[in-house]
C-alpha positions in Angstrom: 140.4 93.6 132.4 142.9 96.2 131.1 144.1 97.1 134.6 144.6 93.4 135.3 146.6 93.0 132.2 148.8 96.0 133.0 149.2 94.8 136.6 150.3 91.3 135.3 152.8 92.9 132.9 154.2 95.0 135.7 154.6 92.1 138.0 156.2 90.0 135.2 158.7 92.7 134.4 159.4 93.4 138.1 160.2 89.7 138.7 161.9 88.8 135.3 164.5 91.4 134.4 164.3 92.3 130.7 167.8 93.7 130.8 169.2 90.2 130.8 169.9 89.1 127.2 167.5 86.3 126.1 165.1 86.8 129.1 162.4 88.2 126.9 161.8 88.1 123.1 163.7 90.5 120.9 161.8 93.3 119.3 161.1 91.9 115.7 161.3 95.4 114.2 164.7 96.2 115.8 165.9 92.7 114.9 165.0 92.9 111.2 165.7 96.6 110.5 168.2 97.8 113.1 165.9 100.7 113.9 163.9 101.4 117.1 160.1 101.2 117.0 158.0 103.5 119.3 157.8 100.6 121.8 161.5 99.7 122.0 162.6 100.0 125.6 159.1 99.7 127.1 159.7 96.4 129.0 163.0 97.8 130.5 161.2 101.1 131.3 158.5 99.2 133.1 161.1 97.2 135.0 162.8 100.4 136.1 159.5 101.9 137.1 158.5 98.9 139.2 161.9 99.3 141.0 161.3 103.1 141.5 164.0 104.2 139.0 162.2 106.9 137.0 165.4 108.3 135.4 166.3 104.9 133.9 162.7 104.4 132.8 162.8 107.8 131.0 166.1 106.8 129.3 164.5 103.6 128.0 161.3 105.1 126.6 160.5 108.8 127.2 157.2 108.8 125.3 155.9 106.0 127.5 156.8 107.9 130.7 155.5 111.2 129.4 152.2 109.6 128.5 151.7 107.7 131.8 150.1 110.6 133.6 147.6 111.1 130.8 146.7 107.3 130.7 146.3 107.4 134.5 144.0 110.4 134.4 141.8 108.9 131.7 141.7 105.6 133.5 140.7 107.2 136.8 138.1 109.4 135.2 136.6 106.5 133.4 136.5 104.4 136.5 134.9 107.3 138.4 132.2 107.9 135.8 131.4 104.2 135.8 131.3 104.0 139.6 129.0 107.1 139.8 127.0 105.9 136.8 127.6 109.1 135.0 127.4 109.1 131.2 130.3 109.9 129.0 130.9 113.6 129.0 133.8 114.0 126.6 134.7 112.3 123.4 138.1 112.9 121.7 137.6 115.0 118.6 139.0 114.2 115.1 141.9 116.6 115.5 143.1 114.9 118.7 142.7 111.5 117.1 144.7 112.8 114.1 147.5 114.2 116.4 148.2 110.9 118.3 149.5 108.9 115.3 151.5 112.0 114.2 153.2 112.2 117.6 153.9 108.5 117.6 155.3 108.6 114.0 157.4 111.7 114.8 158.8 110.0 117.9 159.5 106.8 115.9 161.4 108.8 113.2 163.3 111.1 115.6 164.6 108.4 117.9 166.4 106.9 114.9 168.0 110.1 113.6 171.5 111.2 114.5 171.4 113.9 117.2 168.3 112.4 118.8 170.0 109.3 120.3 168.6 110.4 123.7 165.2 109.3 122.5 166.4 105.7 121.8 166.9 103.2 124.6 170.5 102.6 125.8 171.9 99.4 124.3 
């Protein structure tokens, strides 16, 4: 189900360019505060990725692009274990689960600070 949802989103962003003003909804957080959220630029990054432009995708949302190999590895490992009917061998510990929100919060704050404009999507 998750893979189908991701595939549908990729097809939608490949066919319907989010770079065109008004083609997709505006980020409500950006609209109300003027600051970037961790997800700002994700649709444009996916659009760039579906067209093979990794550099532009990185410019739109570096955290998303940096985390894609991790997501892919976890997804492939999960599918492999399910296919082979192997039980779960590894569970994320509390430290890892505590680090993820800290990384996202740090990215959220940094991309809105002067000097870190490279973390925010181009306007």
